[in-house]
C-alpha positions in Angstrom: 16.2 -68.8 -40.3 18.7 -70.8 -39.1 22.9 -69.3 -40.0 24.2 -72.2 -40.8 27.3 -71.5 -43.5 31.1 -72.2 -43.1 32.2 -75.3 -45.2 33.1 -74.7 -48.9 31.3 -76.7 -51.3 33.8 -79.4 -52.1 34.1 -80.8 -48.9 30.2 -80.4 -48.7 30.5 -82.7 -51.6 32.8 -85.3 -50.7 31.2 -85.4 -47.4 27.7 -85.2 -48.6 28.4 -88.2 -51.0 29.6 -90.5 -48.2 26.4 -89.4 -45.9 24.1 -90.1 -49.2 26.0 -93.5 -49.7 23.5 -95.8 -47.7 21.2 -94.1 -50.2 22.9 -95.3 -53.2 22.5 -99.0 -52.8 21.5 -101.0 -55.8 18.0 -100.9 -56.8 17.0 -103.9 -54.9 18.5 -103.1 -52.1 16.4 -99.6 -51.4 13.4 -101.5 -52.4 14.2 -103.9 -49.3 14.6 -100.5 -47.3 11.8 -99.2 -48.6 9.6 -101.6 -47.4 10.8 -101.9 -44.4 10.2 -99.2 -43.6 6.3 -97.6 -42.1 6.7 -94.1 -43.6 5.4 -92.7 -40.2 7.6 -90.7 -37.8 8.4 -90.8 -34.5 8.7 -87.0 -31.9 10.2 -88.0 -28.5 9.9 -85.5 -26.6 11.9 -86.2 -23.3 11.4 -85.1 -20.0 14.5 -84.3 -18.5 14.7 -84.4 -15.0 12.3 -87.2 -14.4 8.8 -85.9 -14.4 6.2 -86.8 -11.2 3.5 -89.5 -11.9 0.4 -88.0 -9.3 0.8 -84.4 -10.9 0.5 -85.2 -14.6 -1.5 -87.6 -15.7 -2.6 -90.2 -12.0 -3.2 -87.0 -9.2 -4.8 -89.8 -7.1 -7.1 -87.2 -5.5 -8.2 -89.8 -2.6 -5.2 -90.2 -1.1 -4.1 -88.5 1.8 -2.3 -84.6 1.7 1.3 -85.2 1.4 0.6 -87.7 -1.5 -2.2 -86.3 -3.9 -1.9 -84.0 -6.5 0.0 -80.7 -4.7 -2.0 -79.0 -8.6 -5.3 -80.8 -7.8 -7.1 -82.4 -10.7 -9.0 -81.4 -13.6 -11.7 -83.9 -15.5 -11.0 -85.2 -19.1 -12.9 -85.8 -22.0 -12.2 -89.5 -20.9 -15.1 -90.5 -18.6 -13.9 -91.0 -14.8 -10.3 -89.9 -16.1 -8.5 -87.2 -14.5 -5.1 -85.6 -15.1 -2.6 -83.2 -13.1 -4.2 -79.2 -12.6 -1.3 -78.0 -14.7 -2.7 -80.1 -18.0 -6.1 -78.2 -18.7 -5.6 -78.5 -22.6 -4.4 -81.8 -22.5 -7.5 -82.7 -20.3 -9.9 -81.8 -23.2 -7.7 -83.9 -25.8 -7.5 -87.7 -23.6 -10.0 -88.6 -26.0 -6.6 -88.5 -28.5 -4.3 -89.4 -25.9 -2.8 -92.8 -24.4 -2.2 -92.7 -20.4 0.3 -95.2 -19.3 -0.1 -95.7 -15.5 2.0 -98.1 -14.5 5.1 -97.4 -17.3 7.8 -98.3 -14.5 11.6 -97.0 -15.8 13.3 -99.2 -13.6 15.6 -97.4 -11.0 16.0 -93.9 -10.2 18.9 -92.2 -12.3 19.3 -89.2 -13.9 20.4 -90.5 -17.2 18.1 -90.8 -20.7 16.6 -94.2 -20.3 14.8 -95.5 -22.5 16.0 -93.0 -25.5 19.3 -93.9 -24.7 20.5 -97.3 -22.8 21.9 -100.1 -23.0 18.3 -101.5 -24.1 19.2 -99.6 -27.1 22.5 -100.7 -27.5 23.5 -97.4 -26.2 22.6 -95.5 -29.3 19.4 -92.9 -29.4 17.1 -94.6 -31.0 17.0 -92.3 -33.9 20.3 -93.8 -34.9 18.5 -97.6 -34.7 16.2 -96.1 -37.0 18.2 -93.8 -39.3 20.7 -98.0 -39.8 18.1 -99.2 -41.4 16.5 -96.3 -43.2 19.0 -94.5 -44.0 20.7 -91.5 -43.2 19.1 -88.9 -45.3 15.3 -88.6 -46.6 16.2 -90.0 -50.0 13.1 -87.7 -51.1 14.2 -84.7 -49.8 17.8 -85.2 -48.7 16.8 -84.1 -45.0 18.7 -86.3 -42.2 16.2 -89.1 -40.9 17.4 -88.2 -37.5 17.2 -85.6 -35.8 17.7 -84.2 -32.3 16.3 -80.9 -31.0 17.4 -78.3 -28.3 16.7 -75.3 -27.1 19.2 -73.0 -29.4 18.0 -75.0 -32.2 15.0 -72.2 -32.1 17.0 -69.6 -29.8 20.5 -68.9 -30.3 20.8 -67.2 -26.8 19.4 -70.3 -24.9 21.9 -72.6 -23.2 23.7 -75.6 -24.8 22.6 -78.9 -24.9 24.0 -80.6 -21.6 25.5 -83.9 -21.8 26.1 -84.4 -18.3 23.6 -87.6 -17.7 24.1 -88.5 -20.9 25.3 -87.8 -24.5 21.5 -87.9 -27.4 23.8 -87.9 -30.0 25.3 -91.5 -29.0 25.6 -94.1 -31.2 26.9 -97.5 -29.4 27.9 -99.6 -31.9 26.9 -98.0 -35.0 29.6 -95.5 -36.1 28.7 -91.5 -35.8 27.6 -91.2 -39.1 24.1 -92.4 -37.8 24.6 -89.6 -34.5 21.4 -87.4 -34.8 21.8 -84.0 -36.8 21.1 -81.2 -34.9 20.4 -77.7 -35.8 22.1 -74.8 -33.5 24.8 -76.7 -32.0 27.3 -76.1 -34.6 27.7 -79.8 -36.4 29.4 -80.0 -39.6 26.6 -81.0 -41.8 24.3 -77.9 -40.9 27.5 -75.8 -41.3 26.2 -76.5 -45.1 22.4 -76.4 -45.5 21.8 -73.5 -46.8 23.1 -72.6 -50.4 25.4 -70.1 -49.9 26.8 -68.9 -53.5 24.3 -68.0 -56.5 22.8 -70.6 -58.6 24.3 -69.6 -61.8 27.5 -70.4 -59.8 26.7 -73.4 -59.1 25.4 -74.9 -62.6 29.6 -73.4 -63.4 30.8 -75.3 -61.2 28.7 -78.4 -61.9 29.9 -78.2 -65.3 33.4 -77.8 -64.6 33.5 -80.5 -62.2 32.0 -82.4 -65.2 34.9 -81.3 -67.4 37.3 -82.3 -64.8 35.9 -85.8 -64.3 35.9 -86.1 -68.3 39.7 -85.9 -68.4 40.1 -87.8 -64.8 38.5 -90.9 -66.4 40.5 -91.0 -69.3 43.9 -90.6 -67.5 43.0 -92.6 -65.0 41.0 -95.4 -63.5 37.1 -95.2 -64.0 35.1 -93.5 -61.2 32.3 -96.1 -61.0 29.3 -94.6 -59.0 30.8 -91.2 -58.3 28.2 -89.3 -60.1 25.4 -90.6 -58.6 26.9 -90.0 -56.1 27.2 -86.7 -56.7 23.9 -85.5 -58.3 22.5 -87.2 -54.7 24.8 -84.5 -52.7 23.6 -82.0 -55.4 19.8 -82.8 -54.8 20.5 -82.1 -50.6 21.4 -78.5 -51.1 19.0 -78.0 -54.4 15.8 -79.8 -53.3 15.4 -77.0 -49.9 15.6 -79.6 -47.0 16.6 -76.4 -44.7 13.2 -75.3 -45.7 12.0 -77.2 -43.1 14.5 -76.0 -40.1 13.2 -71.9 -41.0 10.3 -71.3 -38.9 9.7 -67.8 -41.0 8.2 -70.6 -43.8 5.5 -71.2 -41.8 1.6 -69.5 -41.3 2.9 -66.5 -38.5 -0.6 -67.5 -37.0 0.2 -71.5 -36.2 3.5 -70.1 -34.6 1.7 -68.0 -32.3 -0.3 -71.4 -31.5 2.6 -72.9 -31.3 4.4 -70.0 -28.9 5.0 -71.0 -25.1 7.4 -67.7 -24.4 4.2 -65.5 -23.2 2.9 -68.3 -20.1 4.6 -67.5 -17.3 5.2 -63.8 -16.3 8.5 -64.0 -13.9 10.8 -66.6 -12.7 11.7 -66.6 -9.8 15.5 -65.9 -9.5 16.9 -67.9 -6.0 16.7 -71.1 -8.1 20.2 -72.2 -9.8 17.6 -73.8 -12.3 16.2 -70.8 -13.4 17.8 -70.5 -17.1 16.9 -74.4 -17.4 12.8 -73.0 -16.6 13.8 -70.2 -19.2 15.1 -72.3 -21.5 11.9 -74.7 -21.3 9.3 -71.2 -21.7 10.6 -69.9 -23.8 11.9 -72.4 -26.8 9.6 -75.3 -26.6 6.3 -74.5 -28.1 8.9 -73.8 -31.2 10.8 -76.3 -31.2 7.4 -78.9 -31.1 6.6 -76.9 -34.3 10.2 -77.3 -36.0 9.4 -81.0 -34.9 6.2 -81.5 -37.2 7.7 -80.2 -39.6 10.5 -82.3 -39.8 8.6 -85.1 -39.6 6.3 -83.5 -42.4 9.9 -82.9 -44.8 11.1 -87.5 -44.4 12.8 -87.2 -41.1 11.8 -90.4 -39.4 13.0 -89.9 -35.9 13.4 -86.0 -33.5 14.1 -85.7 -29.8 13.0 -83.3 -28.5 13.9 -81.9 -24.8 15.7 -79.1 -23.4 18.0 -78.4 -20.0 16.3 -80.3 -17.0 13.5 -78.9 -15.9 11.4 -81.8 -14.1 13.6 -82.1 -11.5 11.7 -80.9 -8.3 13.9 -81.9 -5.2 12.6 -77.8 -3.3 16.8 -77.5 -3.1 18.7 -74.8 -4.0 19.0 -76.1 -7.3 14.9 -76.8 -8.3 11.2 -75.8 -7.2 8.9 -77.5 -5.2 6.6 -79.6 -7.0 3.7 -76.6 -6.9 6.4 -73.9 -8.5 8.3 -76.3 -11.0 5.0 -77.6 -12.9 4.1 -73.6 -13.7 8.1 -73.3 -15.3 7.9 -76.8 -16.3 3.7 -77.9 -17.1 2.2 -75.5 -18.1 4.6 -74.9 -21.0 4.3 -78.5 -21.7 0.0 -78.7 -21.7 0.2 -75.4 -24.6 3.1 -76.8 -26.6 1.5 -80.3 -27.0 -1.9 -79.9 -27.2 -1.0 -77.7 -29.6 0.8 -80.3 -31.9 -1.6 -82.4 -31.4 -4.6 -80.0 -32.7 -1.9 -79.0 -35.2 -1.0 -82.6 -36.6 -4.6 -84.0 -36.3 -5.5 -80.7 -38.7 -3.1 -81.9 -41.3 -4.4 -85.3 -41.2 -1.1 -86.9 -39.3 -2.4 -88.5 -37.2 -1.5 -91.9 -37.9 1.7 -90.9 -39.8 3.3 -89.5 -36.3 3.6 -91.0 -32.8 4.4 -88.9 -30.3 5.7 -90.3 -27.5 6.3 -87.9 -23.9 8.1 -89.5 -20.5 11.2 -88.9 -18.3 13.6 -91.3 -17.0 12.4 -92.1 -14.4 9.1 -90.7 -11.6 9.6 -88.8 -8.5 8.4 -90.2 -5.1 4.7 -90.5 -3.8 4.9 -88.7 -0.7 5.9 -85.0 -0.7 9.6 -84.0 1.0 9.8 -81.5 3.3 10.4 -78.4 1.6 7.9 -79.3 -0.6 9.7 -81.1 -3.6 9.4 -84.7 -4.7 12.5 -86.7 -4.5 14.1 -89.5 -7.7 11.6 -92.9 -7.8 12.0 -95.0 -10.4 9.5 -97.9 -9.7 6.5 -95.9 -11.4 6.7 -92.6 -14.1 4.4 -91.2 -16.6 4.3 -91.9 -20.2 1.7 -90.1 -22.8 1.7 -91.0 -26.2 -0.5 -90.1 -29.3 -1.3 -90.5 -33.0 1.5 -93.3 -34.9 -1.7 -95.1 -35.5 -1.8 -96.9 -32.4 -5.3 -97.2 -30.4 -5.8 -93.7 -28.6 -8.2 -92.4 -25.8 -7.2 -95.1 -23.4 -5.3 -95.6 -20.1 -2.8 -99.2 -20.1 -2.4 -100.6 -16.3 -3.0 -98.8 -12.7 -1.1 -97.7 -10.0 -0.8 -98.7 -6.1 -3.1 -96.3 -4.2 -0.1 -93.9 -3.1 1.1 -93.9 -6.9 4.3 -95.9 -5.9 4.2 -98.6 -8.1 2.4 -100.9 -10.9 -1.3 -102.1 -9.7 -1.7 -104.0 -12.8 1.4 -105.7 -15.1 4.6 -103.4 -15.5 4.9 -101.9 -18.5 8.8 -101.7 -19.1 11.3 -99.0 -21.3 11.6 -102.2 -23.8 8.0 -102.4 -24.4 8.4 -98.7 -25.5 11.1 -99.3 -27.4 9.1 -102.3 -29.6 6.5 -99.8 -29.7 8.6 -97.3 -31.4 10.0 -100.0 -33.7 7.7 -101.5 -34.6 5.6 -98.2 -35.5 9.0 -97.1 -38.0 9.7 -100.3 -39.2 7.6 -103.4 -41.3 9.5 -105.5 -38.7 9.3 -108.8 -41.1 10.6 -107.2 -44.1 13.5 -105.3 -41.5 14.5 -108.8 -40.5 14.9 -109.6 -44.0 17.8 -106.8 -44.8 21.4 -108.1 -45.0 24.3 -105.9 -43.6 22.4 -104.7 -40.4 24.4 -105.8 -37.0 23.2 -108.4 -35.3 22.7 -107.0 -32.2 20.0 -104.3 -34.1 18.4 -107.8 -35.7 18.3 -109.3 -33.0 16.8 -106.1 -31.0 14.3 -105.8 -33.3 13.0 -109.3 -34.2 12.5 -109.4 -30.1 10.6 -106.0 -30.0 7.6 -106.5 -27.9 5.3 -103.4 -28.1 3.1 -102.2 -25.1 -0.2 -104.3 -24.6 -3.3 -102.2 -25.4 -2.1 -100.1 -28.3 
């Protein structure tokens, strides 16, 4: 279980009351918010570093050597469609997936687009959702927006990197809407677990009640404070912390997700070796944790490991072929386990998985066996969310360098996510939202064909 101790109860109740203030709306406004959200969740698996489109889901085996996939191809369950050779498990689930072969990231910069960009008002997409839905789920008390890094499941892992942008950026929304990041030491995490006996808590509640009675008599009335305090107690007592505890899960399910035994040895010559190790050791458990959070009311979950898809074949990063063993094999295992698990639980219409990076890789292999930065095309994989699956959207040129059909843009991906999470018509009617956010929701354009 996560070790989360720290704050005293008084500090938690004060912060909890503030954080839950978004849920303490007048009855009519609360109903408006409930109508504006669909009840679906999004897991955004960010492939940090820029995955190659050719070795993932667009192999181009008819192209010359140096352009076609260096890992070969593998048939999928969709007639005539192949994936890169590192993805045999996902190939067997292709009829459950949607692959976009005309996704154009827009530039070749290491950053966090489309998860955090100018197109998202410089805020994490989950923060936009939390601004509409509220910071905490009204039933479970769970944060509606979370970000999972390797430390969420492995205390020995490296801290999340902020070298290329902040995953917890909230733009104009304010820090209250930042994603909750277990393992990163945030203040909410420090008080997720109740650390005093329930009987003592009951005594303390009685004490607070009596003190408040005296205060009401002596001072001004405290309108709404009791309701806020009750909500804060429900966060603690409602078991929200259990969603973060993988020991609560069936051990067979944990084992099914586990990616830690997939790669026998990582070559120590790469400066990026620690990132590869964190990716291998934690990705499966991170995806399991994401599913648990979605089941318990979290609306948006960012999942990422530190920078493993940057296949330059330089002193830092492995060649494409070797790098796919470190990054691709765990991805194939973890994502396929996630899809099968979500399917078995009947949640395929309730959870949307999005997987992409900030860019793709060059059509041609460089002299050292790597692929360099490329912003004109990149891979995009989607699953679930009530969208139309079992299809390939768009096509690329013969060298997988550019879109051969109408480009799917990051704005379209953002629009697809917002339309999955929100009833756009109802969200437009909400009062109090920033004008910029209302404009973004209003203009949301989804990926055609889904």
